[in-house]
VOVEXTOR-144923 format. One line per 3 residues: number of its first residue (from 1); for each residue z, x, y of N, C-alpha, C. Coordinates in nm, 4 decimals, decimal comma. Atoms other than C-alpha are relative to their C-alpha. Layout:
<tivos>
NUM	Z X Y Z X Y Z X Y | ... $
</tivos>
This chain:
<tivos>
1	0,0442 0,1205 -0,0701 0,9212 -2,6778 -8,0692 -0,1486 -0,0257 -0,0242 | 0,1427 0,0173 0,0231 0,5493 -2,6131 -8,1159 -0,0282 -0,0576 -0,1382 | 0,0181 0,0544 0,1350 0,5850 -2,6833 -8,4874 0,0202 -0,1515 0,0000 $
4	-0,0255 0,1440 -0,0089 0,7302 -3,0242 -8,4042 -0,1152 -0,0710 0,0717 | 0,1114 0,0606 -0,0748 0,4533 -3,0964 -8,1497 -0,1213 -0,0165 -0,0906 | 0,1176 0,0062 0,0872 0,1786 -3,0140 -8,4007 0,0217 -0,0939 -0,1179 $
7	-0,0293 0,0915 0,1106 0,3550 -3,2090 -8,6756 -0,0189 -0,1455 0,0451 | 0,0166 0,1355 -0,0531 0,3705 -3,5224 -8,4593 -0,1474 -0,0289 0,0257 | 0,1416 0,0185 -0,0300 0,0117 -3,4756 -8,3412 -0,0815 -0,0185 -0,1277 $
10	0,0719 0,0121 0,1265 -0,1094 -3,4273 -8,6992 0,0201 -0,1356 -0,0645 | -0,0277 0,1314 0,0590 0,0608 -3,7452 -8,8175 -0,0738 -0,1095 0,0750 | 0,0676 0,1023 -0,0796 -0,0795 -3,9497 -8,5301 -0,1512 0,0050 -0,0221 $
13	0,1438 -0,0134 0,0244 -0,4305 -3,8120 -8,5843 -0,0389 -0,0571 -0,1363 | 0,0279 0,0579 0,1324 -0,4124 -3,9056 -8,9515 0,0031 -0,1515 0,0057 | -0,0034 0,1450 -0,0184 -0,3142 -4,2574 -8,8482 -0,1277 -0,0491 0,0666 $
16	0,1222 0,0404 -0,0699 -0,6117 -4,2737 -8,6114 -0,1210 0,0026 -0,0935 | 0,1125 -0,0109 0,0920 -0,8520 -4,1580 -8,8804 -0,0016 -0,1157 -0,0988 | -0,0074 0,1092 0,0971 -0,7280 -4,4233 -9,1235 -0,0186 -0,1374 0,0650 $
19	0,0171 0,1268 -0,0707 -0,7300 -4,6985 -8,8603 -0,1391 -0,0011 0,0628 | 0,1387 -0,0132 -0,0457 -1,1091 -4,7058 -8,8330 -0,0376 -0,1088 0,1000 | 0,0319 0,1072 -0,0943 -1,1211 -5,0399 -8,6515 0,0489 0,0354 0,1395 $
22	-0,0551 -0,0421 -0,1295 -0,8944 -4,9130 -8,3744 -0,0834 0,1138 0,0588 | 0,0786 -0,1147 -0,0451 -1,0930 -4,5900 -8,3537 -0,1372 -0,0445 0,0498 | 0,1325 0,0477 -0,0385 -1,4261 -4,7709 -8,3405 0,0050 -0,0770 0,1314 $
25	-0,0124 0,0775 -0,1233 -1,3106 -5,0150 -8,0743 0,0269 0,0899 0,1201 | -0,0333 -0,0907 -0,1087 -1,1705 -4,7305 -7,8635 -0,1229 0,0727 0,0531 | 0,1202 -0,0726 -0,0405 -1,5124 -4,5626 -7,8568 -0,1156 -0,0923 0,0370 $
28	0,1104 0,0920 -0,0264 -1,7428 -4,8657 -7,8544 0,0230 -0,0808 0,1275 | -0,0300 0,0816 -0,1176 -1,5647 -5,0681 -7,5844 -0,0440 0,0673 0,1303 | 0,0499 -0,0623 -0,1243 -1,6328 -4,8071 -7,3089 -0,1516 -0,0099 0,0146 $
31	0,1459 0,0101 -0,0048 -2,0022 -4,8125 -7,4004 -0,0427 -0,1384 0,0481 | 0,0345 0,1375 -0,0372 -2,0170 -5,1911 -7,3695 0,0365 -0,0293 0,1458 | -0,0438 0,0266 -0,1369 -1,8208 -5,1993 -7,0445 -0,0909 0,0691 0,1020 $
34	0,0903 -0,0713 -0,0902 -2,0416 -4,9369 -6,8811 -0,1350 -0,0705 0,0063 | 0,1277 0,0712 0,0014 -2,3513 -5,1279 -6,9907 0,0088 -0,1289 0,0825 | -0,0200 0,1215 -0,0806 -2,2109 -5,4511 -6,8426 0,0001 0,0348 0,1482 $
37	-0,0030 -0,0439 -0,1391 -2,1438 -5,2608 -6,5216 -0,1412 0,0320 0,0492 | 0,1376 -0,0323 -0,0375 -2,5046 -5,1372 -6,5217 -0,0811 -0,1263 0,0263 | 0,0699 0,1266 -0,0192 -2,6358 -5,4918 -6,5577 0,0400 -0,0623 0,1335 $
40	-0,0482 0,0568 -0,1259 -2,4185 -5,6032 -6,2662 -0,0596 0,0721 0,1208 | 0,0476 -0,0755 -0,1158 -2,5183 -5,3233 -6,0299 -0,1517 -0,0082 0,0160 | 0,1445 0,0158 -0,0088 -2,8842 -5,3685 -6,1147 -0,0366 -0,1280 0,0748 $
43	0,0253 0,1280 -0,0674 -2,8573 -5,7243 -5,9826 0,0449 0,0006 0,1460 | -0,0482 -0,0079 -0,1374 -2,6864 -5,6139 -5,6599 -0,1142 0,0465 0,0911 | 0,1079 -0,0320 -0,0943 -2,9368 -5,6146 -5,3729 0,0570 -0,0023 0,1408 $
46	-0,0652 -0,0098 -0,1302 -2,7530 -5,4958 -5,0651 -0,0236 0,1405 0,0557 | 0,0306 -0,1340 -0,0533 -2,8855 -5,2077 -4,8508 0,1215 0,0725 0,0555 | -0,1211 -0,0627 -0,0540 -2,5386 -5,1470 -4,7058 0,0853 0,0580 -0,1122 $
49	-0,0841 -0,0388 0,1128 -2,3784 -5,1087 -5,0489 -0,0614 0,1205 -0,0715 | 0,0465 -0,1192 0,0706 -2,4093 -4,7628 -5,2086 0,0631 0,0044 -0,1379 | -0,0525 0,0040 0,1366 -2,3704 -4,7982 -5,5835 0,0367 0,1389 -0,0496 $
52	-0,0256 -0,1358 0,0469 -2,3804 -4,4206 -5,6347 0,1419 0,0458 0,0342 | -0,1358 -0,0372 -0,0391 -2,0487 -4,3846 -5,4482 0,1048 -0,0812 -0,0748 | -0,0968 0,0914 0,0615 -1,8858 -4,6740 -5,6317 0,0060 0,0141 -0,1518 $
55	0,0089 -0,0024 0,1460 -1,9997 -4,6203 -5,9915 0,0937 0,1025 -0,0646 | -0,0895 -0,0966 0,0659 -1,8133 -4,2949 -6,0778 0,1475 -0,0403 0,0022 | -0,1397 0,0445 0,0043 -1,4710 -4,4289 -5,9658 0,0231 -0,1156 -0,0968 $
58	-0,0151 0,1114 0,0939 -1,5283 -4,7488 -6,1657 -0,0024 0,0516 -0,1438 | 0,0019 -0,0603 0,1330 -1,6220 -4,5422 -6,4707 0,1316 0,0672 -0,0333 | -0,1299 -0,0642 0,0199 -1,3032 -4,3396 -6,4259 0,1088 -0,1046 -0,0241 $
61	-0,1005 0,1051 0,0184 -1,1011 -4,6602 -6,3936 -0,0065 -0,0607 -0,1403 | 0,0124 0,0557 0,1350 -1,2399 -4,7914 -6,7229 0,0691 0,0889 -0,1024 | -0,0693 -0,0926 0,0892 -1,1155 -4,4790 -6,8996 0,1508 -0,0114 0,0207 $
64	-0,1420 0,0167 -0,0323 -0,7812 -4,5123 -6,7214 0,0553 -0,1277 -0,0624 | -0,0415 0,1296 0,0534 -0,7569 -4,8779 -6,8216 0,0169 0,0051 -0,1526 | -0,0019 0,0006 0,1465 -0,8377 -4,8225 -7,1896 0,1083 0,0907 -0,0557 $
67	-0,0983 -0,0933 0,0549 -0,6220 -4,5162 -7,2496 0,1425 -0,0449 0,0314 | -0,1333 0,0486 -0,0375 -0,3263 -4,6644 -7,0624 0,0433 -0,1174 -0,0878 | -0,0338 0,1188 0,0782 -0,3355 -4,9987 -7,2431 0,0195 0,0337 -0,1471 $
70	-0,0070 -0,0308 0,1431 -0,4010 -4,8590 -7,5900 0,1225 0,0842 -0,0328 | -0,1155 -0,0852 0,0286 -0,1344 -4,5890 -7,5709 0,1306 -0,0767 0,0164 | -0,1219 0,0785 -0,0197 0,1261 -4,8312 -7,4340 0,0263 -0,0920 -0,1187 $
73	-0,0166 0,0933 0,1119 0,0658 -5,0852 -7,7109 0,0339 0,0739 -0,1285 | -0,0230 -0,0754 0,1236 0,0534 -4,8257 -7,9886 0,1408 0,0581 -0,0032 | -0,1342 -0,0595 -0,0026 0,3746 -4,6565 -7,8762 0,1084 -0,1049 -0,0197 $
76	-0,0965 0,1073 0,0245 0,5595 -4,9888 -7,8662 0,0008 -0,0371 -0,1478 | 0,0080 0,0301 0,1440 0,4357 -5,0595 -8,2182 0,0711 0,1068 -0,0816 | -0,0697 -0,1089 0,0689 0,5608 -4,7183 -8,3296 0,1517 -0,0172 0,0097 $
79	-0,1442 0,0168 -0,0197 0,8999 -4,7973 -8,1837 0,0539 -0,1174 -0,0820 | -0,0462 0,1162 0,0765 0,9267 -5,1410 -8,3442 -0,0008 0,0267 -0,1499 | 0,0027 -0,0371 0,1417 0,8398 -4,9855 -8,6802 0,1013 0,1088 -0,0336 $
82	-0,1073 -0,0982 0,0166 1,1325 -4,7442 -8,6331 -0,0509 0,1419 -0,0238 | 0,0533 -0,1354 0,0165 0,9026 -4,4415 -8,6398 0,0718 0,0980 0,0919 | -0,0702 -0,0858 -0,0954 1,0697 -4,2983 -8,3302 0,1393 0,0349 -0,0512 $
85	-0,1355 -0,0215 0,0500 1,4158 -4,3419 -8,4826 0,0005 0,1012 -0,1119 | 0,0069 -0,0941 0,1129 1,3128 -4,1583 -8,7984 -0,0277 0,1426 0,0475 | 0,0273 -0,1339 -0,0516 1,1761 -3,8673 -8,5968 0,1241 0,0608 0,0648 $
88	-0,1231 -0,0505 -0,0599 1,4983 -3,8383 -8,3987 0,1015 0,0400 -0,1075 | -0,0916 -0,0311 0,1110 1,7019 -3,8484 -8,7208 -0,0412 0,1306 -0,0672 | 0,0505 -0,1221 0,0638 1,4791 -3,5695 -8,8568 0,0129 0,1223 0,0903 $
91	-0,0256 -0,1139 -0,0874 1,5714 -3,3529 -8,5600 -0,1077 0,0287 0,1031 | 0,1051 -0,0206 -0,0995 1,2645 -3,3957 -8,3399 0,0564 -0,0206 0,1408 | -0,0437 0,0107 -0,1389 1,3213 -3,3418 -7,9699 -0,0921 -0,0938 0,0778 $
94	0,0792 0,0960 -0,0777 1,2035 -3,5870 -7,7051 -0,1286 0,0610 0,0535 | 0,1187 -0,0649 -0,0527 0,9663 -3,3394 -7,5461 -0,1055 0,0241 -0,1063 | 0,0938 -0,0248 0,1098 0,8104 -3,2552 -7,8820 -0,0709 -0,1281 -0,0410 $
97	0,0595 0,1289 0,0385 0,7534 -3,6218 -7,9635 -0,1060 -0,0420 0,1012 | 0,0946 0,0418 -0,1041 0,5895 -3,6998 -7,6301 -0,1236 0,0892 0,0007 | 0,1134 -0,0920 -0,0025 0,3729 -3,3875 -7,6329 -0,0874 -0,0171 -0,1233 $
100	0,0776 0,0228 0,1212 0,2686 -3,4596 -7,9912 -0,0904 -0,1212 0,0119 | 0,0814 0,1210 -0,0196 0,1519 -3,8096 -7,9073 -0,1110 0,0247 0,1022 | 0,0999 -0,0274 -0,1030 -0,0244 -3,6917 -7,5920 -0,1102 0,0893 -0,0560 $
103	0,0992 -0,0898 0,0572 -0,1974 -3,4100 -7,7809 -0,0943 -0,0746 -0,0939 | 0,0837 0,0745 0,0947 -0,3204 -3,6453 -8,0537 -0,0960 -0,0947 0,0721 | 0,0854 0,0960 -0,0703 -0,4503 -3,9103 -7,8159 -0,0937 0,0672 0,0991 $
106	0,0921 -0,0751 -0,0832 -0,6078 -3,6425 -7,5992 -0,1325 0,0217 -0,0722 | 0,1236 -0,0144 0,0784 -0,8589 -3,5920 -7,8817 -0,0879 -0,1237 0,0192 | 0,0742 0,1248 -0,0196 -0,9575 -3,9583 -7,8535 -0,0455 -0,0140 0,1449 $
109	0,0342 0,0114 -0,1424 -0,9493 -3,9478 -7,4723 -0,1145 0,0934 0,0377 | 0,1094 -0,0937 -0,0259 -1,1809 -3,6454 -7,4744 -0,1342 -0,0627 -0,0368 | 0,1231 0,0672 0,0420 -1,4419 -3,8421 -7,6679 -0,0337 -0,1156 0,0935 $
112	0,0238 0,1116 -0,0915 -1,3976 -4,1491 -7,4461 -0,0563 0,0487 0,1330 | 0,0440 -0,0521 -0,1303 -1,4388 -3,9445 -7,1278 -0,1425 0,0520 -0,0077 | 0,1349 -0,0547 0,0155 -1,7485 -3,7696 -7,2600 -0,1031 -0,1121 -0,0126 $
115	0,0900 0,1149 0,0155 -1,9073 -4,0995 -7,3642 -0,0249 -0,0666 0,1348 | 0,0119 0,0689 -0,1293 -1,8394 -4,2546 -7,0232 -0,0857 0,0796 0,0972 | 0,0729 -0,0783 -0,0999 -1,9718 -3,9675 -6,8124 -0,1464 0,0155 -0,0388 $
118	0,1402 -0,0098 0,0441 -2,2869 -3,9299 -7,0246 -0,0721 -0,1321 0,0237 | 0,0650 0,1301 -0,0191 -2,3584 -4,3035 -7,0139 -0,0214 -0,0296 0,1482 | 0,0187 0,0180 -0,1442 -2,3039 -4,3121 -6,6377 -0,1212 0,0785 0,0492 $
121	0,1128 -0,0839 -0,0420 -2,5504 -4,0279 -6,5959 -0,1332 -0,0577 -0,0464 | 0,1244 0,0513 0,0571 -2,8101 -4,1897 -6,8219 -0,0392 -0,1334 0,0633 | 0,0330 0,1343 -0,0467 -2,7879 -4,5516 -6,7039 -0,0223 -0,0069 0,1500 $
124	0,0066 0,0114 -0,1460 -2,7429 -4,4899 -6,3325 -0,0779 0,1146 0,0653 | 0,0771 -0,1127 -0,0524 -2,9346 -4,1629 -6,2945 0,0634 0,0534 0,1282 | -0,0758 -0,0431 -0,1167 -2,6696 -4,0250 -6,0598 -0,0465 0,1353 0,0539 $
127	0,0562 -0,1261 -0,0475 -2,8480 -3,6928 -6,0385 0,1025 0,1096 0,0195 | -0,1001 -0,1056 -0,0105 -2,5400 -3,4751 -6,0905 -0,0590 0,1347 -0,0395 | 0,0280 -0,1358 0,0451 -2,5917 -3,1018 -6,1011 0,0937 0,0327 -0,1158 $
130	-0,0863 -0,0388 0,1129 -2,4354 -2,9201 -6,3959 0,1446 0,0159 0,0442 | -0,1356 -0,0205 -0,0510 -2,1345 -2,8222 -6,1849 0,0665 -0,1328 0,0317 | -0,0583 0,1295 -0,0371 -2,0793 -3,1732 -6,0474 0,0260 -0,0842 -0,1246 $
133	-0,0206 0,0723 0,1255 -2,1207 -3,3206 -6,3957 0,1272 0,0488 -0,0673 | -0,1203 -0,0561 0,0625 -1,8546 -3,0841 -6,5314 0,1244 -0,0391 0,0782 | -0,1150 0,0369 -0,0824 -1,6232 -3,1528 -6,2368 0,0373 -0,1467 -0,0205 $
136	-0,0253 0,1423 0,0185 -1,6608 -3,5290 -6,2807 0,0622 -0,0260 -0,1373 | -0,0570 0,0147 0,1345 -1,5938 -3,5011 -6,6527 0,1445 0,0487 -0,0021 | -0,1356 -0,0547 -0,0027 -1,2865 -3,2856 -6,5862 0,0975 -0,0991 0,0624 $
139	-0,0881 0,0966 -0,0667 -1,1423 -3,5448 -6,3481 0,0270 -0,1198 -0,0901 | -0,0175 0,1158 0,0889 -1,2021 -3,8340 -6,5885 0,0854 0,0370 -0,1201 | -0,0795 -0,0476 0,1144 -1,0574 -3,6304 -6,8754 0,1473 0,0142 0,0380 $
142	-0,1383 -0,0147 -0,0463 -0,7452 -3,5411 -6,6756 0,0637 -0,1364 0,0234 | -0,0507 0,1354 -0,0234 -0,7079 -3,9045 -6,5706 0,0348 -0,0684 -0,1313 | -0,0273 0,0600 0,1306 -0,7267 -4,0105 -6,9352 0,1318 0,0512 -0,0579 $
145	-0,1244 -0,0577 0,0527 -0,4477 -3,7716 -7,0353 0,1209 -0,0527 0,0782 | -0,1084 0,0544 -0,0821 -0,2315 -3,8853 -6,7435 0,0259 -0,1461 -0,0359 | -0,0141 0,1411 0,0364 -0,2971 -4,2476 -6,8421 0,0726 -0,0154 -0,1331 $
148	-0,0734 0,0014 0,1271 -0,1728 -4,1704 -7,1943 0,1488 0,0169 0,0266 | -0,1414 -0,0230 -0,0331 0,1512 -4,0303 -7,0533 0,0591 -0,1196 0,0739 | -0,0468 0,1177 -0,0736 0,1775 -4,3298 -6,8192 0,0237 -0,1172 -0,0948 $
151	-0,0183 0,1050 0,0998 0,1303 -4,5678 -7,1123 0,1263 0,0209 -0,0808 | -0,1235 -0,0313 0,0727 0,4081 -4,3895 -7,3010 0,1215 -0,0301 0,0860 | -0,1116 0,0239 -0,0914 0,6344 -4,4042 -6,9967 0,0313 -0,1486 0,0126 $
154	-0,0200 0,1443 -0,0124 0,5827 -4,7786 -6,9519 0,0526 -0,0587 -0,1304 | -0,0423 0,0544 0,1303 0,6267 -4,8445 -7,3258 0,1460 0,0301 -0,0290 | -0,1413 -0,0337 0,0222 0,9696 -4,6781 -7,3121 0,0950 -0,1101 0,0470 $
157	-0,0850 0,1066 -0,0529 1,0998 -4,9847 -7,1278 -0,0228 -0,1333 -0,0705 | 0,0299 0,1241 0,0725 0,9649 -5,2419 -7,3748 0,0550 0,0082 -0,1422 | -0,0522 0,0066 0,1365 1,1232 -5,3510 -7,7016 -0,1040 -0,0495 -0,0989 $
160	0,1061 0,0480 0,0887 0,8095 -5,5147 -7,8394 -0,1293 -0,0099 0,0802 | 0,1305 0,0045 -0,0644 0,4400 -5,5592 -7,7647 -0,0084 -0,1127 0,1029 | 0,0002 0,1111 -0,0942 0,5037 -5,8914 -7,5918 0,0602 0,0386 0,1336 $
163	-0,0631 -0,0421 -0,1244 0,7244 -5,7215 -7,3341 -0,0842 0,0998 0,0773 | 0,0786 -0,1015 -0,0698 0,4811 -5,4408 -7,2573 -0,1215 -0,0606 0,0705 | 0,1201 0,0607 -0,0584 0,1906 -5,6748 -7,1775 0,0175 -0,0368 0,1474 $
166	-0,0141 0,0327 -0,1432 0,3337 -5,8083 -6,8468 0,0120 0,1227 0,0896 | -0,0133 -0,1215 -0,0806 0,3976 -5,4489 -6,7352 -0,1346 0,0620 0,0349 | 0,1299 -0,0653 -0,0196 0,0321 -5,3518 -6,7583 -0,0630 -0,0297 0,1353 $
169	0,0588 0,0262 -0,1323 -0,0895 -5,5333 -6,4443 0,0699 0,0730 0,1138 | -0,0725 -0,0713 -0,1043 0,1802 -5,3521 -6,2440 -0,0633 0,1354 0,0303 | 0,0694 -0,1263 -0,0185 -0,0213 -5,0340 -6,2938 -0,1470 -0,0225 0,0303 $
172	0,1459 0,0161 -0,0078 -0,3758 -5,1642 -6,3286 -0,0457 -0,0657 0,1300 | 0,0437 0,0700 -0,1215 -0,3947 -5,4037 -6,0320 0,0092 0,0898 0,1237 | -0,0014 -0,0935 -0,1133 -0,2719 -5,1505 -5,7716 -0,1035 0,1114 -0,0131 $
175	0,1012 -0,1042 0,0198 -0,5090 -4,8970 -5,9283 -0,1369 -0,0447 0,0489 | 0,1280 0,0526 -0,0488 -0,7983 -5,1243 -5,8330 0,0001 -0,0125 0,1518 | 0,0019 0,0372 -0,1415 -0,6957 -5,2360 -5,4853 0,0631 0,1027 0,0932 $
178	-0,0729 -0,0918 -0,0868 -0,4675 -4,9575 -5,3561 -0,0357 0,1462 -0,0241 | 0,0379 -0,1382 0,0290 -0,6503 -4,6462 -5,4757 -0,1076 0,0520 0,0934 | 0,1109 -0,0382 -0,0853 -0,9234 -4,6432 -5,2137 -0,1339 -0,0126 -0,0687 $
181	0,1233 0,0132 0,0768 -1,1810 -4,7227 -5,4796 -0,0928 -0,1037 0,0627 | 0,0792 0,1071 -0,0604 -1,2968 -5,0403 -5,3024 0,0056 0,0068 0,1518 | -0,0212 -0,0081 -0,1450 -1,1487 -5,0188 -4,9525 0,0888 0,1207 0,0279 $
184	-0,0793 -0,1180 -0,0360 -1,0116 -4,7046 -4,7861 0,1451 -0,0386 0,0252 | -0,1429 0,0301 -0,0111 -0,6318 -4,6925 -4,8006 0,0437 -0,0047 0,1454 | -0,0436 -0,0037 -0,1392 -0,6013 -4,6074 -4,4301 -0,0412 -0,1229 0,0801 $
187	0,0379 0,1247 -0,0653 -0,7605 -4,9426 -4,3436 0,0957 -0,1142 -0,0347 | -0,0967 0,1004 0,0424 -0,4729 -5,1309 -4,5083 0,1358 0,0278 0,0631 | -0,1323 -0,0227 -0,0593 -0,1074 -5,1716 -4,4008 0,0606 0,1333 -0,0411 $
190	-0,0564 -0,1334 0,0220 0,0972 -4,8521 -4,3822 0,0728 0,0107 -0,1336 | -0,0763 -0,0069 0,1246 0,3139 -4,9436 -4,6808 -0,0905 0,0184 -0,1215 | 0,0943 -0,0179 0,1110 0,0040 -4,9485 -4,9020 -0,0241 0,1488 -0,0245 $
193	0,0188 -0,1437 0,0139 -0,0430 -4,5788 -4,8303 0,1077 0,0644 -0,0847 | -0,1092 -0,0535 0,0813 0,2996 -4,5036 -4,9754 -0,0084 -0,0495 -0,1438 | 0,0089 0,0571 0,1340 0,2461 -4,7360 -5,2706 -0,1139 0,0632 -0,0797 $
196	0,1159 -0,0582 0,0692 -0,0913 -4,5773 -5,3496 0,0334 0,1328 -0,0659 | -0,0387 -0,1281 0,0588 0,0828 -4,2468 -5,4218 0,0507 -0,0151 -0,1433 | -0,0536 0,0239 0,1340 0,2248 -4,4079 -5,7371 -0,1096 -0,0257 -0,1030 $
199	0,1086 0,0337 0,0921 -0,1161 -4,4833 -5,8883 -0,0856 0,1231 -0,0288 | 0,0838 -0,1172 0,0327 -0,3154 -4,2155 -6,0752 -0,1420 -0,0117 0,0535 | 0,1358 0,0182 -0,0487 -0,6426 -4,3687 -5,9607 -0,0150 0,0464 0,1444 $
202	0,0066 -0,0479 -0,1380 -0,5575 -4,2770 -5,6002 -0,0395 0,1472 0,0036 | 0,0274 -0,1434 0,0040 -0,5582 -3,9059 -5,6828 -0,1367 0,0271 -0,0626 | 0,1303 -0,0186 0,0652 -0,8560 -3,9320 -5,9180 -0,1135 -0,0401 0,0924 $
205	0,1052 0,0476 -0,0908 -1,0559 -4,1310 -5,6632 -0,0242 0,0993 0,1142 | 0,0164 -0,1013 -0,1044 -0,9899 -3,8659 -5,3967 -0,0839 0,1169 -0,0491 | 0,0774 -0,1126 0,0551 -1,1259 -3,5938 -5,6238 -0,1459 -0,0411 -0,0205 $
208	0,1373 0,0480 0,0245 -1,4281 -3,8031 -5,7245 -0,0769 -0,0112 0,1312 | 0,0646 0,0096 -0,1303 -1,5042 -3,8751 -5,3592 -0,0407 0,1364 0,0535 | 0,0312 -0,1352 -0,0451 -1,4903 -3,5034 -5,2807 -0,1170 0,0591 -0,0790 $
211	0,1103 -0,0499 0,0832 -1,7229 -3,4248 -5,5732 -0,1319 -0,0612 0,0466 | 0,1221 0,0678 -0,0458 -1,9758 -3,6849 -5,4548 -0,0467 0,0563 0,1345 | 0,0335 -0,0545 -0,1323 -1,9586 -3,5441 -5,1001 -0,0240 0,1505 -0,0031 $
214	0,0197 -0,1444 0,0183 -1,9889 -3,1891 -5,2413 0,0991 0,0805 0,0828 | -0,1066 -0,0705 -0,0700 -1,6586 -3,0874 -5,0810 0,0836 0,0800 -0,0992 | -0,0919 -0,0767 0,0839 -1,3880 -2,8542 -5,2115 0,0993 -0,0944 -0,0682 $
217	-0,0847 0,0918 0,0765 -1,1826 -3,0176 -5,4841 0,1261 0,0666 -0,0541 | -0,1095 -0,0748 0,0633 -0,9275 -2,7485 -5,5747 0,1359 -0,0632 0,0269 | -0,1317 0,0538 -0,0336 -0,6258 -2,8866 -5,3865 0,0162 -0,1432 -0,0497 $
220	-0,0071 0,1366 0,0496 -0,7085 -3,2437 -5,4845 0,0274 -0,0010 -0,1504 | -0,0294 -0,0127 0,1431 -0,7102 -3,1373 -5,8504 0,1450 0,0407 -0,0230 | -0,1409 -0,0410 0,0110 -0,3730 -2,9712 -5,7960 0,0919 -0,1212 0,0141 $
223	-0,0813 0,1210 -0,0178 -0,2289 -3,3005 -5,6678 -0,0075 -0,0901 -0,1223 | 0,0142 0,0789 0,1222 -0,3686 -3,4770 -5,9731 0,0827 0,0606 -0,1122 | -0,0815 -0,0681 0,1012 -0,2015 -3,2163 -6,1963 0,1488 -0,0222 0,0251 $
226	-0,1414 0,0226 -0,0350 0,1291 -3,2549 -6,0106 0,0418 -0,1411 -0,0388 | -0,0293 0,1386 0,0382 0,1149 -3,6312 -6,0553 0,0148 -0,0106 -0,1515 | -0,0070 0,0042 0,1459 0,0463 -3,5829 -6,4272 0,1266 0,0630 -0,0529 $
229	-0,1225 -0,0666 0,0438 0,3380 -3,3414 -6,4639 0,1226 -0,0884 0,0238 | -0,1120 0,0902 -0,0306 0,5736 -3,5903 -6,2970 0,0058 -0,1143 -0,1006 | 0,0040 0,1115 0,0951 0,4609 -3,8772 -6,5212 0,0411 0,0467 -0,1388 $
232	-0,0366 -0,0540 0,1309 0,4910 -3,6583 -6,8317 0,1507 0,0223 -0,0086 | -0,1447 -0,0239 -0,0027 0,8443 -3,5585 -6,7322 0,0777 -0,1311 -0,0086 | -0,0666 0,1302 0,0046 0,9425 -3,9218 -6,6731 -0,0105 -0,0617 -0,1397 $
235	0,0174 0,0524 0,1366 0,8014 -4,0179 -7,0153 0,1003 0,0653 -0,0940 | -0,0955 -0,0718 0,0855 1,0181 -3,7510 -7,1791 0,1426 -0,0459 0,0288 | -0,1376 0,0316 -0,0402 1,3337 -3,8375 -6,9836 0,0395 -0,1425 -0,0386 $
238	-0,0323 0,1411 0,0275 1,3094 -4,2135 -7,0523 -0,0168 -0,0392 -0,1468 | 0,0174 0,0313 0,1419 1,2301 -4,1906 -7,4241 0,1363 -0,0217 -0,0644 | -0,1272 0,0337 0,0620 1,5106 -4,3606 -7,6164 -0,0052 0,0276 -0,1501 $
241	-0,0076 -0,0259 0,1425 1,6314 -4,2766 -7,9650 -0,0109 -0,1276 -0,0812 | 0,0021 0,1283 0,0706 1,6649 -4,6421 -8,0600 -0,0707 -0,1029 0,0849 | 0,0712 0,1079 -0,0695 1,4650 -4,9527 -7,9745 0,0982 -0,0888 0,0751 $
</tivos>
């Protein structure tokens, strides 16, 4: 099985290296978005508003947004080009295919997460200690990997890129409003609390909040890992042999 995982990951990485425009956009877009965010927050003049508490979750959301959208679109393209079908015919197992794609895109997500956390530290001077910086990077990195698996899971229900596009807001919009990033979940209707459990940003935002408050994050990281394991399992179970 490991041979199949590494074979899939190697093929996808070779595709990424040759698709320089896609690779460049994946790394440059986060830089531009963070800079735009810095320009916006610099213009905000509100003594009640604490930008330091809001900036890290927004940075994490940008990584979530990019990795989720890009992986969903790319996987649908792979399916329409019959790449998935050929792998199944060659004897590849569903778990090996999913893990191979996740492993390959994790390389890209690692770079994206590192770029985002460094730019946040430089532009906003958040004053993270080494430990808090590492913890924040770990959360954003884990969120990126989960977002890749989530993108694969969503793409399993689309036959083409046009069908996957309307599905994206179903994940992204609740991630903004129902994750506690802007308004605490317990201040909203009770059903929102249950719905928030379905969004990865809810778990990531809880960990980020604990890091900012210098609280213990171990159990919150465990919940984020559990969520990721569930999404990964669903991606494997819903992967179809044919488009």
